[in-house]
C-alpha positions as CSV (number, residue, x, y, z in Angstrom):
1,M,-2.8,-32.7,109.7
2,V,-5.2,-35.6,110.2
3,D,-5.1,-37.4,113.5
4,A,-4.7,-41.0,112.5
5,T,-4.6,-42.4,116.0
6,I,-7.3,-44.9,117.1
7,S,-8.3,-45.4,120.7
8,R,-8.4,-48.9,122.2
9,D,-12.2,-49.0,122.4
10,T,-12.4,-47.9,118.8
11,L,-10.0,-50.6,117.7
12,I,-12.0,-53.2,119.5
13,E,-15.2,-52.1,117.8
14,L,-13.4,-52.0,114.4
15,R,-12.2,-55.6,114.9
16,K,-15.8,-56.7,115.6
17,L,-17.0,-55.0,112.4
18,V,-14.2,-56.6,110.3
19,K,-15.0,-60.0,111.7
20,G,-18.6,-59.8,110.4
21,S,-17.7,-58.2,107.1
22,D,-16.9,-59.7,103.7
23,S,-13.9,-57.5,103.1
24,I,-11.9,-54.5,104.4
25,E,-10.6,-51.7,102.2
26,L,-7.9,-49.3,103.3
27,K,-8.3,-45.9,101.8
28,L,-6.2,-42.7,101.6
29,T,-7.2,-39.5,100.0
30,L,-4.2,-37.5,98.8
31,P,-3.9,-33.7,99.4
32,Q,-4.0,-31.8,96.2
33,H,-0.4,-30.6,96.4
34,A,0.8,-34.2,96.4
35,Y,-0.9,-35.4,93.2
36,R,2.0,-34.9,90.9
37,L,4.6,-36.4,93.2
38,A,2.4,-39.4,94.0
39,A,1.7,-40.0,90.3
40,K,5.4,-40.0,89.5
41,A,6.3,-42.2,92.5
42,L,3.6,-44.8,91.7
43,G,3.8,-44.7,87.9
44,F,0.3,-43.5,87.5
45,D,-0.4,-42.7,83.8
46,P,-3.8,-41.2,83.1
47,L,-3.7,-42.4,79.5
48,A,-3.5,-46.0,80.6
49,C,-6.5,-45.7,83.0
50,Q,-9.9,-47.2,82.7
51,I,-12.6,-44.5,82.3
52,R,-15.7,-44.6,84.4
53,Q,-18.7,-42.3,84.4
54,V,-20.6,-42.2,87.7
55,F,-24.1,-40.9,88.3
56,F,-25.6,-40.5,91.8
57,F,-29.3,-40.1,92.5
58,D,-30.7,-38.1,95.4
59,T,-33.2,-35.3,96.2
60,P,-32.2,-31.7,95.6
61,A,-31.8,-31.4,99.4
62,L,-29.7,-34.6,99.5
63,D,-32.1,-36.4,101.8
64,L,-30.7,-39.8,100.9
65,N,-27.2,-38.8,101.8
66,A,-28.4,-37.5,105.2
67,A,-30.0,-40.9,105.8
68,G,-26.9,-42.8,104.9
69,V,-28.4,-44.2,101.7
70,V,-26.6,-44.1,98.3
71,A,-28.1,-44.9,94.9
72,R,-25.6,-44.9,92.1
73,A,-25.2,-46.2,88.5
74,R,-21.9,-46.5,86.7
75,R,-20.7,-46.8,83.1
76,V,-17.4,-48.6,82.8
77,Q,-15.1,-48.6,79.8
78,G,-14.7,-52.1,78.4
79,R,-16.9,-53.8,81.0
80,E,-20.6,-54.3,81.8
81,H,-22.2,-51.4,83.6
82,D,-23.6,-51.6,87.1
83,S,-25.7,-50.0,89.8
84,V,-25.7,-50.2,93.6
85,V,-27.9,-49.3,96.6
86,K,-25.7,-48.7,99.6
87,L,-26.5,-48.2,103.3
88,R,-24.0,-46.9,105.8
89,P,-23.2,-47.2,108.6
90,V,-24.3,-50.7,109.4
91,V,-23.6,-53.4,112.0
92,P,-23.0,-56.7,110.2
93,S,-24.7,-58.8,112.9
94,D,-27.9,-56.8,112.6
95,L,-28.4,-57.6,108.9
96,P,-30.9,-60.3,107.9
97,A,-29.5,-63.7,107.0
98,E,-31.3,-63.7,103.7
99,L,-29.5,-60.6,102.6
100,R,-26.1,-61.9,103.7
101,A,-26.8,-65.1,101.6
102,S,-27.1,-63.1,98.4
103,N,-24.1,-63.1,96.0
104,D,-25.0,-59.5,95.1
105,F,-24.9,-58.3,98.8
106,V,-21.6,-57.2,100.2
107,V,-20.6,-55.9,103.6
108,E,-17.4,-53.9,103.6
109,V,-15.4,-51.9,106.1
110,D,-13.7,-48.8,104.7
111,A,-10.8,-47.8,107.0
112,L,-9.3,-44.3,106.6
113,P,-6.7,-42.4,108.6
114,G,-8.4,-41.7,111.9
115,G,-11.7,-43.4,111.2
116,Y,-13.7,-46.1,109.5
117,V,-17.2,-46.9,108.3
118,C,-19.0,-50.2,107.6
119,S,-21.4,-50.3,104.7
120,A,-23.8,-52.8,103.0
121,S,-24.3,-52.8,99.3
122,M,-26.8,-54.5,97.0
123,K,-25.2,-54.6,93.6
124,G,-26.7,-55.1,90.1
125,R,-25.5,-55.5,86.6
126,L,-26.8,-53.5,83.7
127,R,-26.9,-53.5,79.9
128,T,-24.4,-51.0,78.3
129,D,-27.3,-48.8,77.1
130,A,-29.3,-48.7,80.3
131,V,-27.6,-45.9,82.2
132,L,-27.8,-43.3,79.5
133,A,-31.4,-44.3,78.7
134,S,-32.4,-43.5,82.3
135,V,-30.3,-40.3,82.9
136,N,-31.5,-39.0,79.6
137,G,-35.2,-39.5,80.6
138,E,-35.9,-42.3,78.1
139,Q,-36.8,-44.8,80.8
140,P,-37.6,-44.5,84.6
141,L,-34.6,-44.4,87.0
142,R,-36.1,-47.5,88.8
143,K,-35.2,-49.6,85.7
144,L,-31.5,-49.2,86.8
145,F,-32.2,-51.3,89.9
146,N,-33.3,-54.9,90.2
147,K,-36.0,-56.2,92.4
148,A,-33.7,-56.9,95.4
149,Q,-32.1,-53.4,95.1
150,R,-35.5,-51.7,95.0
151,A,-36.6,-53.6,98.1
152,F,-33.4,-52.6,99.9
153,F,-33.9,-49.0,98.9
154,A,-37.6,-49.0,100.0
155,E,-36.7,-50.4,103.4
156,H,-34.0,-47.8,104.2
157,A,-34.8,-44.6,102.2
158,P,-36.7,-41.8,104.1
159,E,-40.5,-42.2,103.9
160,G,-42.0,-40.7,100.7
161,I,-38.8,-40.8,98.6
162,E,-39.0,-43.1,95.5
163,L,-36.3,-43.9,92.9
164,D,-38.3,-42.3,90.0
165,G,-38.5,-39.0,91.9
166,L,-34.8,-38.6,92.4
167,S,-32.6,-36.1,90.7
168,V,-29.5,-37.1,88.6
169,L,-26.3,-35.8,90.1
170,G,-23.3,-35.9,87.8
171,P,-21.8,-37.3,85.8
172,I,-18.5,-37.6,87.6
173,F,-15.6,-39.0,85.5
174,V,-13.2,-41.4,87.3
175,L,-9.8,-42.5,86.0
176,K,-8.9,-45.9,87.6
177,A,-5.5,-47.6,87.5
178,K,-4.3,-50.8,89.2
179,L,-0.7,-50.4,90.5
180,Q,1.7,-52.7,92.2
181,P,4.6,-50.8,93.7
182,P,7.4,-53.3,94.5
183,E,8.1,-51.6,97.8
184,L,4.6,-52.5,99.1
185,G,4.3,-56.1,97.8
186,R,0.6,-55.7,97.2
187,R,-1.7,-54.2,94.6
188,L,-3.0,-50.6,94.9
189,V,-6.0,-49.0,93.2
190,A,-5.6,-45.4,92.3
191,E,-8.7,-43.3,91.3
192,M,-8.9,-39.7,90.2
193,W,-12.4,-38.3,90.5
194,L,-13.1,-35.3,88.2
195,Y,-16.1,-33.4,89.5
196,P,-18.4,-31.2,87.4
197,D,-17.3,-28.1,89.2
198,G,-13.6,-28.7,88.1
199,S,-12.4,-30.0,91.4
200,R,-10.4,-33.3,91.7
201,L,-9.9,-36.0,94.3
202,V,-7.3,-38.7,94.2
203,E,-7.8,-41.8,96.3
204,L,-5.5,-44.8,96.9
205,S,-6.9,-48.0,98.2
206,T,-6.1,-51.7,98.8
207,K,-8.2,-54.6,100.0
């Protein structure tokens, strides 16, 4: 059982982060035994989902993950593909004004039962052939990231780690559905993450 209680001091700090962020996303990861019941209750139909293929990039020792840096590229069915360099945790007031002014830079608070994290993401759009070209070794991984993303990565990645030296982790297939249960009166996003080792993770979220 997850302890979802939040202390007064933690709640005060969370409110400060939310005030300085662009958005807040509430997330809930379902226990595996609840997948089928939740899908039935929410009307989740895998055949009606948008398919996503997600690649993460890190060292074999996961040094980026340990430093709170995420480098990711994503292929999306029926939409342009994208990439992101993310840093977490961050304090919004500590971020440079020029970054906050960029339309591609987003600061978001993810709130989960019993905890939260504030992250900053520099996003980029990609041609539909770019991701496969890079993960298949036909072009350098750095080509998946624009100038602003590469600068953000260089500033926060551990010393000596470069984008072209990273390993490709994945792909992870994600089934995404947008739901609007009448009982809630707001839209939910349901995602089922299908990992290469056969495990699954189902997440519900709303902004």
